[in-house]
C-alpha positions in Angstrom: 7.2 14.3 17.0 8.4 17.8 18.0 12.3 17.7 18.7 13.9 19.8 20.9 17.1 21.9 20.3 18.9 18.9 21.7 17.5 16.1 19.8 18.1 18.3 16.8 21.8 19.4 17.3 22.4 15.4 18.3 20.4 14.6 14.9 22.6 17.3 12.7 26.2 16.0 14.2 25.1 11.7 14.3 24.6 12.5 10.6 27.6 14.4 10.0 29.8 12.0 11.9 27.8 8.4 9.4 29.4 10.2 6.8 33.3 9.8 7.8 34.4 10.2 4.0 33.4 13.9 3.9 34.6 17.1 5.4 32.9 20.7 5.4 35.2 23.5 4.6 34.2 26.8 6.4 30.6 27.0 4.2 29.1 24.3 6.4 26.2 23.5 4.0 29.4 22.1 1.7 30.9 19.2 1.0 34.1 17.6 0.0 36.4 13.7 -0.4 38.2 13.3 0.3 38.9 14.7 4.4 41.5 17.0 5.0 44.0 18.1 5.3 44.1 16.3 1.4 42.9 18.5 -1.1 39.2 18.3 -2.0 38.0 16.6 -5.8 35.1 15.5 -5.3 31.8 17.6 -4.1 28.8 16.2 -2.7 25.9 18.3 -4.5 22.2 17.4 -3.4 20.0 14.4 -3.0 16.2 12.9 -5.7 14.2 11.9 -3.0 11.1 12.7 -4.1 9.3 16.3 -6.4 10.0 18.7 -4.2 14.0 18.3 -5.4 12.8 19.3 -8.8 11.7 22.8 -7.1 13.9 25.7 -7.9 15.6 26.2 -4.6 18.5 25.3 -3.3 17.0 24.0 -0.3 16.6 20.0 -1.2 14.4 17.5 0.5 17.9 16.4 2.4 18.6 19.5 3.9 14.9 19.7 5.1 14.6 15.8 6.6 18.3 16.8 8.2 16.7 19.3 9.6 13.7 17.2 11.6 11.0 18.1 9.0 8.2 15.8 7.7 9.4 13.2 5.0 7.9 14.0 1.9 6.7 10.2 -0.1 9.6 9.3 -2.3 9.3 9.6 -6.2 11.1 5.4 -6.4 10.2 2.4 -5.4 12.9 0.4 -6.6 15.9 2.3 -8.7 18.1 0.4 -10.2 20.0 2.1 -12.6 21.4 5.9 -13.8 22.4 7.8 -16.8 22.6 11.9 -17.6 22.6 13.6 -20.9 24.6 16.6 -19.9 21.7 18.8 -20.3 19.9 18.8 -17.0 17.3 15.2 -17.7 18.4 12.4 -16.0 17.2 9.0 -16.0 16.3 6.2 -13.8 14.9 2.8 -14.1 13.1 1.7 -11.0 11.6 -2.3 -11.7 9.2 -1.8 -9.1 7.3 1.6 -10.6 8.7 -0.8 -14.1 8.7 3.0 -15.5 11.8 5.0 -16.7 11.9 8.2 -14.5 13.3 11.3 -16.4 14.7 14.0 -13.3 14.1 17.2 -15.8 15.6 19.4 -13.3 15.9 22.0 -16.0 12.0 22.0 -16.1 11.0 21.4 -13.1 9.7 18.4 -13.7 8.7 14.5 -13.4 7.7 12.3 -16.3 8.4 8.9 -17.7 9.4 7.2 -21.2 6.9 5.5 -23.3 7.4 2.2 -24.5 6.0 1.2 -27.7 2.6 -0.2 -29.1 0.1 -0.8 -26.6 2.0 -1.1 -23.5 1.1 0.9 -21.1 5.1 0.1 -19.0 8.2 -2.0 -19.0 8.4 -4.8 -17.7 11.7 -4.4 -15.9 13.5 -1.7 -16.8 17.4 -2.1 -15.8 20.1 -0.7 -17.5 20.7 2.7 -19.9 23.5 4.4 -21.8 23.0 7.2 -23.6 24.8 7.9 -27.3 26.3 10.7 -28.8 23.7 11.9 -30.6 22.1 11.6 -27.4 19.5 8.5 -27.6 18.5 6.6 -25.4 19.1 2.9 -24.5 17.1 0.9 -21.9 17.2 -2.9 -21.4 14.6 -4.7 -19.5 15.2 -7.7 -18.1 12.1 -9.6 -18.8 11.0 -8.9 -22.1 14.9 -9.1 -22.9 15.1 -6.2 -25.2 16.3 -3.4 -25.4 14.5 0.0 -26.2 15.7 2.6 -28.1 14.4 6.4 -27.9 15.3 9.5 -29.6 16.5 12.7 -27.4 12.9 13.7 -27.7 13.0 10.8 -25.1 10.0 9.5 -28.2 10.5 5.4 -29.2 12.3 4.6 -32.2 12.8 0.7 -32.0 13.2 -2.5 -29.9 17.1 -4.4 -30.3 16.0 -8.6 -29.2 17.5 -11.5 -30.0 16.0 -15.2 -28.9 19.7 -16.1 -28.0 19.4 -13.5 -25.0 19.1 -14.3 -21.2 18.9 -10.9 -19.4 20.2 -8.4 -20.6 21.5 -5.9 -17.9 24.4 -3.2 -18.3 24.4 -1.3 -21.4 27.3 0.6 -23.1 27.3 2.5 -26.7 30.6 3.2 -28.2 29.3 5.6 -31.4 32.5 5.9 -33.0 32.8 2.1 -34.0 29.5 1.9 -34.2 28.4 -0.5 -31.1 26.4 -1.6 -28.1 27.5 -3.6 -25.4 24.8 -5.9 -23.6 25.6 -7.4 -20.4 24.0 -11.3 -20.7 24.1 -11.4 -17.0 23.1 -15.2 -16.6 25.3 -16.6 -18.9 28.5 -14.7 -18.1 29.3 -12.6 -21.9 28.3 -9.5 -23.3 26.4 -9.4 -26.6 27.3 -6.7 -29.0 25.6 -5.1 -31.3 25.8 -3.0 -33.9 23.5 0.8 -33.9 20.9 -1.1 -36.4 20.7 -3.4 -33.6 22.4 -6.5 -35.5 24.3 -9.4 -33.8 27.9 -9.3 -34.5 29.2 -11.9 -31.8 29.2 -12.7 -28.0 32.2 -12.1 -26.3 32.9 -14.5 -23.0 31.1 -17.1 -21.2 31.8 -18.6 -17.2 35.5 -18.7 -16.0 37.8 -16.4 -14.2 40.9 -16.3 -16.2 41.3 -12.8 -18.3 38.6 -13.9 -21.3 35.7 -15.3 -18.8 33.2 -13.9 -16.8 31.3 -15.5 -13.4 28.2 -12.8 -13.7 29.7 -9.8 -14.9 26.1 -6.4 -14.3 27.7 -3.7 -16.0 30.1 -1.8 -18.9 31.5 1.3 -20.1 33.7 2.5 -22.5 36.4 4.9 -22.5 37.2 7.2 -25.2 39.7 5.1 -27.3 36.9 1.8 -27.8 38.4 0.4 -24.9 35.3 -2.1 -22.9 35.6 -2.5 -19.2 33.1 -5.0 -17.7 32.0 -5.3 -13.9 32.8 -8.8 -13.9 31.0 -8.7 -10.2 31.1 -12.2 -8.8 35.3 -12.8 -9.8 35.3 -9.3 -7.7 37.5 -7.5 -10.7 37.0 -4.8 -13.1 38.3 -6.3 -17.0 39.6 -4.1 -19.6 39.0 -5.1 -23.7 40.3 -3.5 -26.5 38.5 -2.9 -29.4 38.7 -6.2 -30.7 38.0 -8.0 -27.9 41.9 -8.4 -26.7 42.2 -8.9 -22.6 44.3 -5.4 -21.3 44.6 -5.6 -17.6 42.4 -6.2 -15.2 42.0 -5.0 -11.4 40.6 -5.5 -8.3 40.0 -8.6 -6.4 37.3 -9.8 -3.6 37.8 -8.4 0.3 37.3 -5.6 2.2 40.6 -3.6 2.1 40.7 -0.5 0.2 40.7 -1.1 -3.9 38.7 -4.1 -3.4 35.3 -5.4 -3.8 32.7 -7.2 -1.7 29.3 -7.4 -4.1 30.6 -5.1 -6.9 27.4 -4.1 -8.7 28.0 -0.9 -11.6 31.1 1.3 -13.1 31.1 4.5 -15.1 33.9 6.3 -16.7 34.9 9.9 -17.0 36.6 11.8 -19.4 38.7 12.9 -17.5 40.2 9.6 -16.8 38.2 7.7 -13.4 36.2 4.3 -13.1 33.4 4.7 -10.7 32.3 1.2 -8.8 29.9 1.2 -7.2 29.8 -1.2 -4.1 26.3 -2.9 -3.0 27.5 -5.1 0.0 30.3 -2.4 1.9 28.0 0.6 1.0 30.3 2.6 -0.8 31.6 4.5 -4.3 34.9 3.9 -5.5 37.1 5.7 -7.4 39.8 4.0 -9.7 42.1 5.5 -12.3 42.2 3.6 -16.2 44.7 2.0 -15.2 42.9 0.2 -12.1 44.9 2.6 -10.0 42.8 3.2 -6.2 41.9 6.8 -5.9 39.0 7.4 -3.8 36.5 5.8 -1.6 33.4 7.8 -0.2 30.7 6.5 2.0 29.5 4.2 4.0 26.5 2.5 5.7 23.6 5.2 6.0 20.1 4.4 6.1 18.0 7.7 5.3 15.8 7.2 7.7 17.8 8.4 10.2 18.7 11.4 8.3 20.7 11.9 4.8 24.6 11.8 5.3 26.2 13.4 1.9 28.3 11.0 0.8 26.1 7.9 2.8 24.2 4.9 0.7 22.5 2.0 2.0 22.9 -0.3 -0.9 24.0 2.2 -4.3 24.2 0.7 -7.7 23.5 2.4 -10.8 26.7 4.9 -11.2 26.8 7.6 -14.1 29.2 10.7 -15.2 28.2 12.6 -17.5 29.8 15.2 -20.5 30.1 18.2 -16.9 31.8 15.6 -14.8 28.8 15.6 -12.6 28.9 12.1 -10.4 24.9 10.5 -9.7 24.4 7.7 -7.9 20.9 5.2 -7.5 20.9 4.2 -4.0 18.5 1.8 -3.8 17.5 0.9 -0.4 17.2 4.7 0.7 15.1 5.2 -2.7 16.7 8.6 -4.2 19.5 10.3 -6.3 22.7 11.2 -5.2 24.4 14.1 -7.0 27.9 14.7 -7.1 30.5 16.6 -9.1 33.5 16.7 -9.9 36.3 19.2 -9.6 37.0 20.5 -12.6 38.5 24.0 -13.1 35.1 25.0 -15.4 33.3 23.6 -12.6 35.7 25.8 -9.9 35.7 29.2 -11.4 31.8 28.6 -11.5 31.7 27.4 -7.3 35.2 28.7 -6.4 35.5 26.6 -2.6 36.6 29.3 0.0 
């Protein structure tokens, strides 16, 4: 359908208004959070939807689609989780494709990790993690395994245990030689060493400080403390290396700092906890102590155009060593890239 100038103007206006948390400075192509008059903390960078978005050019699918051009075919079916190696590779699990896709933003290509043996693909790849030496960990909720690949994407070995029911979220603590695996339906965390030996299970069903109700994700801070997304209890629970409870934050609700259906979390080296709330279509950011810092997003199906900062059932989230933030937008079948405004980033990308 050919669009008139008026239609294009209305589309652009509606797109910008739907990103209710955005503020665009003098450069119209840049979007920052929070809105003025507060100082910006995070910038929307780009959305990855099709292979066109891997091309070495500034104009991405998001910009082209906002302007009304023909929509390309998404490379995703049901993207779930994401992790970045901080060197231009972004790994995305897709249960619909039964693959782990590798978005190579340096080599400008799309490829996938290859499982071991005769298997041409994963059964249902789900959670992702990367350790300090670049090894990639992939949980498979149907095969009930965690596959480990080296930094060159070569399969190394698989971790399994007959008592694992459905391994979902993953986190690696290289310093303490630990792999944390969320076993969602059994309401607990499995703790392995990095050779794949089971150390212990942690937790049981309940709402006490050391109990869980359908946990979904985990991450580890610089001190080895474990952060657990206790989804159906609508809280983030924090434990020390020994597994002792330290604190909790969050509650059920729609108010600022509350969760409806929280899915995933990620910790940054800058001291923030990023949580995706699927039902509220938001990315919620806390301090490590649980103080609310910022909320980004609103419900924004991509069929009406891309709204920078808008989501439609966000799930996986990761913050890499460059403070780049990656969010899986499941129903929009894309991955969004944001950037925390560090001094290093601002020197290269000053705000006019």
